[in-house]
C-alpha positions as CSV (number, residue, x, y, z in Angstrom):
1,X,-11.6,98.3,-27.7
2,X,-13.5,95.4,-26.1
3,X,-15.9,96.9,-23.6
4,X,-16.5,95.3,-20.2
5,X,-18.5,92.0,-20.4
6,X,-21.6,91.7,-18.3
7,X,-21.3,88.4,-16.3
8,X,-25.0,88.0,-15.6
9,X,-26.4,86.9,-12.2
10,X,-27.3,83.4,-10.9
11,X,-30.6,84.6,-9.6
12,X,-31.8,86.0,-13.0
13,X,-30.4,83.0,-15.0
14,X,-31.8,80.1,-13.0
15,X,-35.3,79.9,-14.5
16,X,-37.3,77.1,-16.0
17,X,-36.2,76.6,-19.6
18,X,-36.2,73.7,-22.0
19,X,-32.3,73.5,-22.2
20,X,-29.3,74.9,-20.5
21,X,-25.8,74.3,-21.7
22,X,-23.1,73.7,-19.0
23,X,-19.5,74.4,-19.9
24,X,-16.6,74.0,-17.4
25,X,-13.4,75.6,-18.7
26,X,-9.8,76.2,-17.7
27,X,-6.9,78.0,-19.5
28,X,-8.6,77.6,-22.9
29,X,-9.7,81.0,-24.3
30,X,-9.4,80.0,-28.0
31,X,-11.1,76.6,-27.5
32,X,-13.9,78.2,-25.5
33,X,-14.5,80.7,-28.3
34,X,-14.9,77.9,-30.8
35,X,-17.3,76.0,-28.5
36,X,-19.4,79.1,-27.9
37,X,-19.4,79.8,-31.7
38,X,-20.8,76.3,-32.3
39,X,-23.6,77.0,-29.8
40,X,-24.3,80.4,-31.3
41,X,-25.0,78.7,-34.6
42,X,-27.5,76.2,-33.3
43,X,-31.1,76.3,-34.5
44,X,-34.4,74.7,-33.7
45,X,-34.0,75.2,-29.9
46,X,-34.9,78.8,-29.2
47,X,-33.9,80.5,-25.9
48,X,-31.5,77.9,-24.5
49,X,-29.3,79.2,-21.7
50,X,-25.5,78.8,-21.4
51,X,-23.4,78.7,-18.2
52,X,-19.7,79.0,-18.4
53,X,-17.7,78.3,-15.2
54,X,-14.0,79.2,-15.4
55,X,-11.1,77.8,-13.3
56,X,-8.3,79.4,-15.3
57,X,-5.0,80.2,-13.5
58,X,-5.1,83.8,-14.7
59,X,-7.7,85.9,-16.5
60,X,-10.9,83.9,-17.2
61,X,-11.1,82.5,-20.7
62,X,-14.4,84.2,-21.4
63,X,-12.6,87.6,-21.1
64,X,-10.7,86.9,-24.3
65,X,-12.1,89.1,-27.1
66,X,-13.1,86.2,-29.3
67,X,-14.9,84.4,-26.5
68,X,-16.5,87.6,-25.3
69,X,-17.8,88.3,-28.8
70,X,-19.4,84.8,-28.9
71,X,-21.0,85.5,-25.5
72,X,-22.5,88.7,-26.9
73,X,-23.6,86.8,-30.1
74,X,-25.4,84.3,-28.0
75,X,-27.2,87.0,-26.0
76,X,-28.0,88.9,-29.2
77,X,-29.7,85.7,-30.4
78,X,-31.9,85.4,-27.4
79,X,-29.8,83.0,-25.3
80,X,-29.2,84.0,-21.6
81,X,-25.5,83.5,-20.6
82,X,-24.1,83.3,-17.1
83,X,-20.4,83.7,-16.6
84,X,-18.9,82.5,-13.4
85,X,-15.6,81.5,-11.7
86,X,-15.2,78.5,-9.4
87,X,-12.1,78.9,-7.4
88,X,-10.2,77.3,-5.7
89,X,-10.4,74.1,-7.8
90,X,-11.8,71.1,-6.0
91,X,-11.8,68.7,-8.9
92,X,-13.8,68.0,-12.0
93,X,-16.8,66.4,-10.3
94,X,-17.3,69.3,-7.9
95,X,-17.1,71.7,-10.9
96,X,-19.8,69.8,-12.7
97,X,-21.9,69.6,-9.6
98,X,-21.7,73.4,-9.3
99,X,-22.7,73.9,-12.9
100,X,-25.7,71.5,-12.5
101,X,-26.9,73.5,-9.5
102,X,-26.9,76.7,-11.6
103,X,-29.6,75.3,-13.8
104,X,-33.4,74.8,-13.5
105,X,-33.9,73.7,-17.1
106,X,-35.7,70.5,-18.2
107,X,-32.6,69.3,-20.0
108,X,-28.9,70.2,-19.5
109,X,-26.2,69.7,-22.1
110,X,-22.9,69.0,-20.5
111,X,-20.3,70.0,-23.2
112,X,-16.5,70.2,-22.8
113,X,-14.7,73.4,-23.7
114,X,-12.9,71.7,-26.6
115,X,-15.9,70.6,-28.6
116,X,-17.5,72.3,-31.6
117,X,-21.2,71.4,-32.4
118,X,-22.4,71.6,-36.0
119,X,-25.6,73.4,-36.7
120,X,-28.7,71.3,-35.8
121,X,-26.9,69.0,-33.4
122,X,-28.6,70.3,-30.3
123,X,-32.0,70.1,-31.9
124,X,-31.3,66.5,-32.8
125,X,-30.3,65.6,-29.3
126,X,-33.4,67.3,-27.8
127,X,-35.6,65.5,-30.3
128,X,-34.0,62.2,-29.4
129,X,-34.3,62.5,-25.6
130,X,-37.9,63.7,-25.9
131,X,-38.8,60.7,-28.1
132,X,-36.8,58.1,-26.2
133,X,-37.6,59.3,-22.6
134,X,-34.4,58.1,-21.2
135,X,-31.9,59.7,-18.7
136,X,-29.4,61.0,-21.2
137,X,-28.5,61.0,-24.9
138,X,-25.0,61.8,-26.2
139,X,-22.9,62.7,-29.2
140,X,-19.6,60.9,-29.2
141,X,-16.9,63.4,-30.4
142,X,-15.2,63.0,-33.8
143,X,-11.4,63.4,-34.1
144,X,-11.1,64.5,-37.7
145,X,-7.4,64.0,-37.8
146,X,-8.3,60.2,-37.7
147,X,-10.6,60.4,-40.7
148,X,-8.4,58.1,-42.7
149,X,-7.7,55.7,-39.8
150,X,-10.5,53.2,-40.2
151,X,-10.8,50.7,-37.4
152,X,-13.3,48.0,-38.4
153,X,-12.6,45.9,-35.2
154,X,-14.4,48.6,-33.2
155,X,-17.5,48.7,-35.4
156,X,-18.9,45.5,-34.0
157,X,-19.6,47.3,-30.7
158,X,-22.3,49.4,-32.4
159,X,-25.7,48.1,-31.5
160,X,-28.9,50.1,-32.0
161,X,-31.8,50.3,-29.6
162,X,-34.9,48.9,-31.3
163,X,-37.2,50.7,-28.9
164,X,-36.9,53.0,-25.9
165,X,-33.7,52.5,-23.9
166,X,-34.1,50.4,-20.8
167,X,-32.0,50.6,-17.6
168,X,-28.7,48.8,-17.7
169,X,-26.2,48.0,-14.9
170,X,-22.8,48.2,-16.7
171,X,-19.5,47.2,-15.1
172,X,-15.9,46.8,-16.2
173,X,-15.0,43.5,-17.8
174,X,-18.3,43.0,-19.5
175,X,-19.1,43.2,-23.2
176,X,-21.2,46.2,-22.6
177,X,-18.2,48.1,-21.1
178,X,-16.4,47.7,-24.5
179,X,-19.0,49.8,-26.2
180,X,-16.9,52.8,-25.4
181,X,-14.4,51.8,-28.1
182,X,-16.6,53.1,-30.8
183,X,-16.1,56.7,-29.5
184,X,-12.4,56.7,-30.2
185,X,-10.7,58.4,-33.1
186,X,-13.2,58.9,-36.0
187,X,-15.0,55.6,-35.6
188,X,-18.4,57.2,-35.4
189,X,-17.9,58.9,-38.7
190,X,-17.1,55.6,-40.3
191,X,-20.1,53.9,-38.8
192,X,-22.4,56.7,-39.8
193,X,-21.1,56.5,-43.4
194,X,-21.9,52.8,-43.5
195,X,-25.5,53.5,-42.3
196,X,-26.2,55.9,-45.1
197,X,-29.0,57.6,-43.2
198,X,-31.4,59.8,-45.2
199,X,-31.4,63.5,-44.4
200,X,-33.0,64.2,-41.0
201,X,-32.9,60.6,-39.8
202,X,-31.1,59.6,-36.6
203,X,-30.4,56.4,-34.7
204,X,-30.1,55.6,-31.0
205,X,-27.5,53.1,-30.0
206,X,-26.3,51.4,-26.8
207,X,-23.5,53.0,-24.8
208,X,-21.5,52.5,-21.7
209,X,-20.8,56.2,-21.5
210,X,-20.3,59.2,-23.8
211,X,-17.6,61.7,-23.3
212,X,-17.6,65.4,-24.2
213,X,-21.2,66.1,-25.3
214,X,-24.1,64.7,-23.2
215,X,-27.7,65.9,-22.9
216,X,-29.3,64.9,-19.6
217,X,-32.8,64.9,-18.3
218,X,-31.8,67.1,-15.4
219,X,-34.4,65.6,-12.9
220,X,-33.2,62.1,-13.8
221,X,-29.6,63.0,-13.4
222,X,-30.3,64.5,-10.0
223,X,-32.4,61.5,-9.0
224,X,-29.4,59.3,-9.8
225,X,-27.1,61.4,-7.5
226,X,-25.7,63.9,-10.0
227,X,-22.1,64.6,-9.2
228,X,-22.6,64.7,-5.5
229,X,-20.0,61.9,-5.2
230,X,-17.3,64.7,-5.6
231,X,-16.9,64.7,-1.8
232,X,-15.8,61.0,-1.9
233,X,-13.0,61.4,-4.5
234,X,-9.7,63.2,-4.3
235,X,-9.2,66.4,-6.2
236,X,-6.9,65.0,-8.9
237,X,-9.3,62.7,-10.7
238,X,-10.9,62.1,-14.1
239,X,-13.9,59.9,-15.2
240,X,-16.5,61.9,-13.3
241,X,-18.7,61.9,-16.3
242,X,-18.5,58.1,-16.5
243,X,-19.5,57.7,-12.9
244,X,-22.6,59.9,-13.3
245,X,-23.7,58.2,-16.6
246,X,-23.3,54.7,-15.1
247,X,-25.7,55.8,-12.3
248,X,-28.2,57.3,-14.8
249,X,-28.0,54.2,-17.0
250,X,-28.8,51.9,-14.1
251,X,-31.9,53.9,-13.2
252,X,-33.2,55.5,-16.4
253,X,-31.2,54.2,-19.3
254,X,-29.4,56.2,-21.9
255,X,-28.3,56.2,-25.6
256,X,-25.8,57.6,-28.1
257,X,-27.2,59.4,-31.1
258,X,-26.0,59.1,-34.7
259,X,-25.2,61.1,-36.6
260,X,-23.0,62.9,-34.1
261,X,-22.6,66.7,-34.6
262,X,-19.8,66.9,-32.1
263,X,-16.2,67.5,-33.1
264,X,-13.2,67.4,-30.8
265,X,-10.7,70.2,-31.2
266,X,-7.9,67.8,-30.3
267,X,-6.1,70.4,-28.1
268,X,-3.8,69.3,-25.3
269,X,-5.6,68.5,-22.1
270,X,-5.6,71.0,-19.2
271,X,-6.3,68.2,-16.7
272,X,-2.7,67.0,-16.3
273,X,-3.0,65.4,-12.8
274,X,-5.3,62.4,-13.0
275,X,-4.4,60.2,-10.1
276,X,-7.8,58.5,-9.7
277,X,-10.7,57.4,-11.9
278,X,-13.8,58.7,-10.2
279,X,-15.9,55.9,-11.5
280,X,-13.7,53.3,-9.8
281,X,-14.2,55.0,-6.4
282,X,-18.0,55.2,-6.9
283,X,-18.4,51.7,-8.2
284,X,-16.2,50.3,-5.3
285,X,-18.5,52.0,-2.8
286,X,-21.7,50.8,-4.5
287,X,-20.5,47.2,-5.0
288,X,-19.1,46.7,-1.5
289,X,-21.4,44.4,0.5
290,X,-23.0,46.3,3.4
291,X,-23.0,44.8,7.0
292,X,-26.2,43.0,7.8
């Protein structure tokens, strides 16, 4: 019989660590268990924390025996875990703002509840952001059902940074905006295969944004506004991660990292009402001329 699960407390969790992992979830107990299992198998980054914030319609996903076991496995491995609920729902951006406020870590990994990380992926991301000194680094997620679907027309959007990433102001309609095409399907797997990197090597490349698995320098994310724009967008939105990353890119720069150790579970979305792109609202506000 699965015994009651200790939820932890915000006060005891919010301490200065190198990394905290932030996971928003809703109605996905099986997927959450897989995501937590990937985190439990990470190495090279001892003592990272994990926050799970649940907005399920019924019982929280972390109460499922498989997810609860992975929570216990993480704690057994020396990783503090905080389990919370954030209801009523007020949109994705508000949910991410709540998660960000729960952490005092140097870096925060924002990972979706349908992403599995291979062992070593977190260590590679931390190594990259410490060496590059930018606002975020990310792993675009692989869709393994697309492994045989090679799309060479997207590969031309891959461009490596030759030094530390520099700030970029990226907007729709520009060539830089099209960089996001390399994150579809299994494009990154195919690009990585072409690079034939030696074991342990990695490359930083230019991005417009990265979905699903992004490691932020927390102070630089907060300096760029974080997800505080949630008050300016209606509840039924998507693209909140794009809005935040565009702001960080403009101030501090960012990069994708190859090889990517992030794999999309390809489950149906639980965000079915997406009336507004949050980044469109935020960019419209920023780009509107102000009265003299």
